N, C-alpha and C positions, 0 to 999 in steps of 0.2 A: 221630046222635051228640048227646048233651046239651051244652048250653052252660053255662058257669059264669062268673059275674062276680066278680072279685076286685079288691081295692084294694092298691096298693103304691106306694112312693115313686117319683117320676118318674125319679130317677137310677138306681134299681135296674132299672126297665123299660128304660132306655136301655142298660144293660149287657147285659141279656137280648137286646135287639135287635142289639147289636153281635156277640154270640156267634152268634146265629142267622144273621145276614147273613154272617159269616165262614165258616159251615158250609153256606151255601146252603140253609137250612131256614127254615120258618116259625116264628114265635114259639110258636105252639101245639104244633108238633112238639117243639120244644126243651123246653117246660114239661112236656109229657106224658112225655118220656123222663126228665126229672129226677125226676118224681114216681114213675115206675116204678122207677127206681134207688133212690130213698128207701125205697119199700115193700119192695123186695127186701132191702135192707140191714137193715131192721127185722126182717124174717122171719129172716134169718140170725142176727141178735143174739139173737132169742127162741129159736131152735133151739140156738144155742151155749149160752145160759144154761140151757136145759132139760137139755142133755147134761151140763153141769157139775154141775147139781143131782142128776141121776141117778147120776153117778159118785160124788159125795159121799155120797149115800144108800147106794149099794152098798158103799162102803168102810166106812161106819159099821155096816152090817148084817153085813158079811162078816167 
């Protein structure tokens, strides 16, 4: 697995650690899941936007 170095404010990192500890997970697991969720939501937004555009185009052409 690749390693990534990121910078963030100390207080934000502390919040991440609190959540991870509360869920008995590692910091890395929590951050990976957060990024997977973000990517999934972006794909859903793109799909929804594409569907709206297709419907609009269909209504204009129909």
